[in-house]
C-alpha angles and dihedrals in degrees: 000000000000093000092070091066100040115114117231133190116200120198113213113197110206132191118171093334097146093115097041106038112109108194101184097083090053093050092048095047119119116277092248090063119087128187131207113192112202109202103208099209094292117191095205130061097287095120093044089051095052103038099070089048094057116121140154088295101034121062136174131212118186123209111205093223138018112273102165133259095285094057093039089057092045092050088049091057090049094046091047090070091064095055113109094236097046094109089058095055125109099185138025121190146144134248134188112259093228089065093228079155103049119229089242087075091068091077089048091053090054094043091050092050094048096049104031107023109020094164095050114115097193132041122198125192113235124198099220113161108220142142110295095023130097108217111162113185135164105255094229094049090046091053092048090047093054090047090052091049091052092050092048092048092052096043098045106018091239118159095204114129094203118017093166103058106124096225118086138149129199134185108259090243089069096059096096093045091054099042105034094109139012119277121249094224131049090204109027097044090120087069089052090052091056090050091049089053094055108155093021117115111246125183129195117222114207103231119237092207136019129152133184110246118207119242102053112167093214121086100196095192094052094047096041095104092047091050091050089052089050091052090054090051090048092051091049093048098046096041088058 
């Protein structure tokens, strides 16, 4: 069971998460899991909440001003390379701070990859509601998510069921490929990551548990037109 020993760094982008951030799961995580919180220019006490809880496994990187989730994740990948244990890592990924996907799923990601897709270099969580799973999603957001997935599939020919799930792992060797330049979109950067990894084997792991957490900063309906515009820019950029 190789996956039990693999070392994983999870980037946690944070923006005004003082009231929602539950630290206990991070502190109780296995010793081979490391966390890098990227405080995305929060205006509340997010940084003050995290800093005293830093340890050999929990780290904080502050951005001076808010740059959006995409850039916070990218800066996390860049900053990861300066951590003293970076050379020991097997995987680097990112996870939503609200833990809609619980940290217990990290082991399941690795187990799934080892047994079902041993040559895959990236593992994406996928919120597929099925017998035996517990996927609790707001009906409106679920509908908009499926609409988005259909648009992405038609525009880019991607077979991903759920590009936007905020739980993803990558082999450490892919960090530079993912983070070498800024993303076009603040919201659809996951699509850009897939396009940057063209030719790399990616597998989707059907999550056992995922639950909507109140307080999301993104209003999908209000930003739908902007996201559609971003997708057009992405298609133009990556086709060229």
